[in-house]
PAMIFI-19924 format. One record per residue (C-alpha): z, y, x. Coordinates in steps of 0.5 Angstrom, whole numbers, plus 2048, in hexadecimal, padded with zeros to 3 digits. Example, Ala and Ser with C-alpha at 12.3 -4.5 7.8 and 13.67 -1.06 7.14 Angstrom:
<doros>
8107F7819;80E7FE81B;
</doros>
This chain:
<doros>
79487C82A;79387E831;79987E836;79A88183D;79A87C842;7A187E844;7A487D83D;7A287583E;7A8874843;7AD87883F;7AB874839;7AC86D83D;7B387083F;7B5872838;7B386B835;7B786883B;7BD86B838;7BD87183D;7BB87983A;7B787E83D;7BB881843;7B6887843;7B288A83E;7AB88783D;7A588B83A;7A1887835;79A887832;79B88682A;796887824;79A88A81E;79688B818;79088981C;79188E821;79288D828;79889182B;79E890830;7A588E82F;7AB88E834;7B0889834;7B7889836;7BB883837;7C2882836;7C387E83C;7C5878837;7C1874832;7C187882B;7BF877824;7C087F822;7BB884824;7BB88C823;7B4890822;7B4897825;7AE89B822;7AC8A2826;7AA8A8822;7A48AC821;7A08AD827;7A58A982B;7A58A282E;7A989C82F;7AC89F836;7B08A4832;7B489F82F;7B589A835;7BC89D837;7BE89B830;7BB894831;7BE893837;7C5895835;7C589182F;7C288B832;7C988B836;7CC88A830;7C988382F;7C388482B;7BB88482D;7B988B82C;7B188C82B;7AE89382C;7A7893829;7A189982A;7A089A823;798898822;79789E81D;7988A581F;7998A8818;7998A3813;7A08A1811;79E89C80C;79A898811;79F898816;7A4895811;79F890810;79F88F818;7A688F818;7A7889813;7A2885817;7A688681D;7AC884819;7A887E817;7A687C81E;7AD87C821;7AF87881B;7AA87381C;7AB873824;7A5876826;7A887A82B;7AD87582E;7B387182A;7B3872823;7B7878820;7BB87881A;7BD87F819;7BB88681A;7BD88D81A;7B8892819;7B989981D;7B489F81C;7B48A681F;7B18AC81B;7AA8A9819;7AC8A281B;7B28A3816;7AD8A3811;7A989D813;7B0899814;7B289B80D;7AC89980A;7AC89280E;7B489180C;7B388C806;7AF88780B;7B288080B;7B787F811;7B9887811;7C0888810;7C188F811;7BE896813;7C089C817;7BC8A2816;7BD8A781C;7BB8AE819;7B68AB815;7B08AE812;7AD8AE80B;7A68B0808;7A68B6803;7A48B17FE;7AB8AD7FF;7A88A6801;7AE8A5805;7B38A77FF;7AF8A27FB;7B189D800;7B889F801;7B989E7F9;7B68977F9;7BA895800;7C08907FF;7C288F806;7C789280A;7C589980D;7C789F812;7C58A6813;7C68AA818;7C38B1818;7C28B881B;7C38BE817;7BD8C1814;7B78C3818;7B08C3819;7B08BD81D;7B38B9818;7AF8BC812;7B58C0810;7B98BA80E;7B48B780A;7B78B080A;7BE8B3808;7BD8B0801;7BD8A9803;7C48AA804;7C58AA7FC;7C08A57FB;7C289F800;7C689A7FC;7CA897802;7CA89D806;7D089C80B;7D08A280F;7CD8A980F;7CE8AE814;7CB8B5816;7CD8B681D;7CF8BD81E;7CA8C1822;7C58BB824;7BE8BC826;7B98B7824;7B88B582B;7C08B282B;7BE8AC827;7B98A982C;7BA8A6832;7B88A8837;7B58AE835;7B18B3839;7AF8BA83A;7A98BA835;7AE8B982F;7B38BE832;7AE8C3833;7AC8C382B;7B38C0828;7B88C282C;7BD8C0832;7C08B9832;7C78B8833;7CB8B2836;7D18B3832;7CC8B382B;7C88AD82E;7CE8A982F;7D08AA828;7C98A7826;7CA8A182B;7D189F828;7CE89F821;7C989A823;7CE896827;7D2896821;7CC89481C;7CA88E821;7D188C821;7D388C81A;7CC889817;7CA88481D;7D0883822;7D688381D;7D387E818;7D187981D;7D8879820;7DC879819;7DB872818;7DF87081F;7E587481E;7E387B81F;7E488081A;7DD884818;7DE88B818;7DE890812;7D8895813;7DA89C813;7D989F80C;7D68A680B;7DA8AC80E;
</doros>
């Protein structure tokens, strides 16, 4: 695997017991394809990670603010550029590869547990990869499915905790095509349709291109998305790790 030279210094620092002070961009090979990933360290060593996946025709940059915020919660946040433009199954293989590399310590100290977060088409790819060993939870952000229901079939198989955040039906979420996932996910802990939300409210940062086609983002609605991500990381990664040392794990919110 090829790595930027600047990554080696950060890698040595992490091995020495320090964490990344600034985001680092690395070259990674996923499913045989060379691509880029951005790593946000929490400021201290960790064995927990969250992978955040962008939507169709988007890039890792549109999920980087989410990653920075979650890293401050105490986990490693990884934001890859998906190697395939339209093939969700191949992107799912790439994500499974990335999870395996994190667990093997290829990108730094070995990670034990991973949460997958996906926006739009990234929500489908992450769902398809959510049965990968080491993955302990899945969050879909206004997720997309294909007309054949490949995501619905995966939702019926998945037996891990999940949360869904959705916008009202619109062109940009294929008129709520992923809504059947709600009845299919066995461990769905939260499903929320955010009133008046735009598709762009679910990525961070969004940009003018998204808002021209899909509607203006709103800080209050974006805050709901960010809070849900914080809660998922707390409940699935942070609280289980601290429960054994006298801190009671929080119960995840149920469906509204």
